[in-house]
C-alpha positions as a Python dict, from the first residue, in 0.01 Angstrom:
ca = {
    (1, 'M'): (0, 0, 0),
    (2, 'L'): (352, 111, -9),
    (3, 'L'): (495, -243, -19),
    (4, 'G'): (359, -321, -305),
    (5, 'L'): (407, -13, -543),
    (6, 'M'): (567, -23, -848),
    (7, 'S'): (871, 149, -893),
    (8, 'T'): (699, 256, -1291),
    (9, 'D'): (420, 364, -1108),
    (10, 'V'): (490, 744, -1117),
    (11, 'T'): (141, 852, -1068),
    (12, 'F'): (13, 701, -785),
    (13, 'F'): (384, 807, -619),
    (14, 'R'): (360, 1143, -642),
    (15, 'V'): (29, 1145, -476),
    (16, 'L'): (154, 931, -240),
    (17, 'F'): (445, 1197, -135),
    (18, 'S'): (202, 1525, -181),
    (19, 'R'): (263, 1783, 25),
    (20, 'E'): (-147, 1734, 126),
    (21, 'L'): (-48, 1366, 234),
    (22, 'W'): (255, 1513, 425),
    (23, 'G'): (13, 1735, 634),
    (24, 'L'): (-175, 1416, 722),
    (25, 'V'): (139, 1202, 853),
    (26, 'A'): (354, 1482, 1030),
    (27, 'N'): (309, 1231, 1353),
    (28, 'K'): (661, 1041, 1368),
    (29, 'E'): (563, 702, 1360),
    (30, 'I'): (300, 779, 1033),
    (31, 'Y'): (590, 943, 891),
    (32, 'T'): (876, 669, 995),
    (33, 'S'): (631, 369, 906),
    (34, 'L'): (605, 481, 549),
    (35, 'I'): (986, 537, 461),
    (36, 'R'): (1121, 306, 638),
    (37, 'C'): (973, 55, 374),
    (38, 'L'): (1227, 186, 142),
    (39, 'R'): (1508, -73, 171),
    (40, 'V'): (1759, 22, -96),
    (41, 'L'): (2062, 221, -93),
    (42, 'G'): (2017, 571, -247),
    (43, 'E'): (1623, 515, -308),
    (44, 'F'): (1561, 772, -26),
    (45, 'V'): (1790, 1072, 59),
    (46, 'H'): (1737, 1373, 311),
    (47, 'L'): (1927, 1737, 225),
    (48, 'D'): (2036, 1997, 501),
    (49, 'L'): (2267, 2291, 550),
    (50, 'W'): (2419, 2400, 817),
    (51, 'G'): (2612, 2753, 857),
    (52, 'P'): (2725, 2999, 782),
    (53, 'Y'): (2969, 2926, 1160),
    (54, 'R'): (3066, 3292, 1310),
    (55, 'V'): (3439, 3158, 1244),
    (56, 'P'): (3581, 3037, 957),
    (57, 'S'): (3774, 2765, 983),
    (58, 'K'): (4145, 2713, 861),
    (59, 'E'): (3996, 2675, 490),
    (60, 'G'): (3799, 2916, 525),
    (61, 'Y'): (3443, 2699, 529),
    (62, 'R'): (3188, 2861, 708),
    (63, 'F'): (2888, 2596, 589),
    (64, 'F'): (2882, 2220, 550),
    (65, 'L'): (2605, 2041, 364),
    (66, 'T'): (2467, 1671, 531),
    (67, 'I'): (2336, 1424, 319),
    (68, 'V'): (2161, 1119, 541),
    (69, 'D'): (2059, 761, 250),
    (70, 'D'): (1740, 656, 487),
    (71, 'Y'): (1806, 330, 420),
    (72, 'S'): (2151, 245, 568),
    (73, 'R'): (2193, 603, 775),
    (74, 'S'): (2510, 691, 673),
    (75, 'V'): (2616, 1051, 657),
    (76, 'W'): (2828, 1238, 355),
    (77, 'V'): (2978, 1610, 491),
    (78, 'Y'): (3049, 1826, 234),
    (79, 'L'): (3234, 2183, 370),
    (80, 'L'): (3124, 2446, 182),
    (81, 'K'): (3241, 2805, 151),
    (82, 'S'): (2918, 3008, 47),
    (83, 'K'): (2567, 2845, -4),
    (84, 'D'): (2664, 2857, -411),
    (85, 'E'): (2876, 2573, -361),
    (86, 'V'): (2535, 2352, -301),
    (87, 'F'): (2460, 2215, -664),
    (88, 'D'): (2808, 2169, -747),
    (89, 'N'): (2875, 1901, -463),
    (90, 'I'): (2455, 1734, -489),
    (91, 'V'): (2612, 1667, -797),
    (92, 'V'): (2962, 1512, -686),
    (93, 'F'): (2735, 1296, -444),
    (94, 'H'): (2506, 1158, -711),
    (95, 'S'): (2818, 1097, -942),
    (96, 'L'): (3007, 876, -614),
    (97, 'L'): (2704, 664, -561),
    (98, 'F'): (2669, 581, -888),
    (99, 'T'): (3019, 543, -979),
    (100, 'Q'): (3092, 307, -613),
    (101, 'F'): (2802, 170, -604),
    (102, 'G'): (2568, 113, -885),
    (103, 'K'): (2293, 305, -741),
    (104, 'H'): (2117, 626, -898),
    (105, 'V'): (1920, 840, -641),
    (106, 'K'): (1537, 821, -680),
    (107, 'T'): (1438, 1067, -417),
    (108, 'F'): (1590, 1376, -235),
    (109, 'R'): (1396, 1483, 39),
    (110, 'S'): (1485, 1881, 216),
    (111, 'D'): (1370, 2226, 301),
    (112, 'N'): (1220, 2502, 107),
    (113, 'G'): (1598, 2721, 136),
    (114, 'I'): (1661, 2875, -220),
    (115, 'E'): (2032, 2647, -254),
    (116, 'F'): (1760, 2330, -249),
    (117, 'V'): (1519, 2480, -417),
    (118, 'N'): (1609, 2698, -757),
    (119, 'N'): (1610, 2670, -1127),
    (120, 'K'): (1909, 2518, -1166),
    (121, 'L'): (1944, 2231, -935),
    (122, 'C'): (1541, 2131, -1039),
    (123, 'E'): (1623, 2114, -1427),
    (124, 'F'): (1930, 1847, -1289),
    (125, 'F'): (1668, 1652, -1047),
    (126, 'K'): (1441, 1650, -1425),
    (127, 'S'): (1730, 1545, -1635),
    (128, 'K'): (1800, 1232, -1425),
    (129, 'G'): (1472, 1164, -1322),
    (130, 'I'): (1502, 1227, -936),
    (131, 'F'): (1187, 1287, -747),
    (132, 'H'): (1224, 1662, -537),
    (133, 'Q'): (1033, 1636, -202),
    (134, 'T'): (1014, 1989, -2),
    (135, 'S'): (914, 2000, 367),
    (136, 'C'): (552, 2184, 446),
    (137, 'V'): (615, 2511, 619),
    (138, 'Y'): (636, 2474, 991),
    (139, 'T'): (662, 2101, 1006),
    (140, 'P'): (1021, 2046, 1032),
    (141, 'Q'): (988, 1692, 1172),
    (142, 'Q'): (939, 1622, 795),
    (143, 'N'): (1309, 1620, 735),
    (144, 'G'): (1373, 1517, 1070),
    (145, 'V'): (1634, 1209, 984),
    (146, 'V'): (1840, 1493, 887),
    (147, 'K'): (1808, 1747, 1167),
    (148, 'R'): (1850, 1498, 1430),
    (149, 'K'): (2166, 1414, 1214),
    (150, 'H'): (2275, 1794, 1262),
    (151, 'R'): (2249, 1792, 1662),
    (152, 'H'): (2444, 1436, 1664),
    (153, 'L'): (2693, 1541, 1394),
    (154, 'L'): (2766, 1864, 1665),
    (155, 'N'): (2726, 1680, 1985),
    (156, 'V'): (3015, 1465, 1868),
    (157, 'V'): (3194, 1750, 1731),
    (158, 'R'): (3167, 1933, 2048),
    (159, 'A'): (3315, 1631, 2257),
    (160, 'L'): (3599, 1595, 2049),
    (161, 'M'): (3703, 1978, 2061),
    (162, 'F'): (3636, 1961, 2435),
    (163, 'Q'): (3891, 1619, 2493),
    (164, 'G'): (4160, 1728, 2214),
    (165, 'N'): (4141, 2141, 2363),
    (166, 'V'): (4149, 2257, 2012),
    (167, 'P'): (4075, 2602, 1883),
    (168, 'L'): (3752, 2686, 1689),
    (169, 'N'): (3920, 2747, 1370),
    (170, 'I'): (3937, 2354, 1401),
    (171, 'W'): (3570, 2284, 1367),
    (172, 'S'): (3594, 2159, 976),
    (173, 'E'): (3830, 1890, 1053),
    (174, 'C'): (3628, 1782, 1363),
    (175, 'I'): (3311, 1757, 1181),
    (176, 'I'): (3528, 1500, 896),
    (177, 'T'): (3600, 1323, 1182),
    (178, 'A'): (3287, 1295, 1375),
    (179, 'T'): (3116, 1192, 999),
    (180, 'Y'): (3359, 900, 972),
    (181, 'L'): (3254, 821, 1355),
    (182, 'I'): (2911, 803, 1322),
    (183, 'N'): (2914, 581, 995),
    (184, 'R'): (3159, 354, 1202),
    (185, 'T'): (2861, 368, 1573),
    (186, 'P'): (2627, 88, 1588),
    (187, 'C'): (2300, 274, 1603),
    (188, 'S'): (1971, 143, 1714),
    (189, 'V'): (1720, 199, 1396),
    (190, 'L'): (1940, -37, 1207),
    (191, 'N'): (1897, -274, 1492),
    (192, 'G'): (2250, -285, 1625),
    (193, 'K'): (2451, -259, 1335),
    (194, 'C'): (2612, 60, 1208),
    (195, 'P'): (2583, 256, 857),
    (196, 'Y'): (2951, 117, 712),
    (197, 'E'): (2801, -210, 751),
    (198, 'L'): (2485, -191, 546),
    (199, 'V'): (2661, 10, 295),
    (200, 'F'): (2945, -196, 217),
    (201, 'A'): (2842, -545, 418),
    (202, 'F'): (3065, -648, 644),
    (203, 'A'): (3144, -507, 974),
    (204, 'P'): (3492, -175, 998),
    (205, 'V'): (3812, -229, 1111),
    (206, 'L'): (3885, -20, 1441),
    (207, 'S'): (4186, -94, 1544),
    (208, 'H'): (4327, 228, 1367),
    (209, 'L'): (4128, 485, 1564),
    (210, 'R'): (4323, 707, 1834),
    (211, 'N'): (4254, 949, 2082),
    (212, 'L'): (4197, 1317, 1957),
    (213, 'G'): (4521, 1533, 2073),
    (214, 'C'): (4690, 1234, 2164),
    (215, 'L'): (5066, 1241, 2118),
    (216, 'C'): (5241, 1169, 1763),
    (217, 'F'): (5583, 1189, 1582),
    (218, 'A'): (5646, 1243, 1218),
    (219, 'V'): (5889, 1030, 1080),
    (220, 'K'): (6155, 1219, 794),
    (221, 'P'): (6320, 906, 616),
    (222, 'N'): (6650, 998, 578),
    (223, 'I'): (6676, 906, 177),
    (224, 'S'): (6801, 1168, -64),
    (225, 'D'): (6745, 982, -351),
    (226, 'K'): (6521, 722, -457),
    (227, 'F'): (6783, 536, -615),
    (228, 'S'): (6999, 499, -320),
    (229, 'S'): (7020, 151, -126),
}
């Protein structure tokens, strides 16, 4: 039924993804089959906030906002110093998707945290014609895509920090690095392709990757004047 849904049928769309139906499709297999029918970048986007972490990063970050596109499973991570920055970063992501890829976000999904359920964000969604879905109480599997991505990110970060033997206040750099790697790692959900490949339509170049903590050298060119030979 969802495959034949016209994008202009707003009433049916609201009924289909109402909270009452969500309670009926808490089963993982049914829920996944419904959502994976959406095959356009930005059509369905998952949101979640992680933190606060007990050790602030060297820049003062204690949170990070995770954004996952359901179609490509691409991940965007925004480092935050407080929950108040969530709104600004969602607006930045919305503009990024439209400017770089010409795509509009149609639906955001999140939990019921006050950083996502507030008047400021609600007015922004209304002004852009965006649906905002919130998970039912005690039903975290309805936001399971981004919850699992959090676990994936943290697992990669732990491995990076252990291998590189870096201090805890470098966790923010490791989160960004983990996001970069995950977006270029083949995924079984995508039939062996990586998120980068679905977004840009070509495989990423990986020859520049190095081990975290490997030996490197800083080069200081011995040029004092730009007009000198």
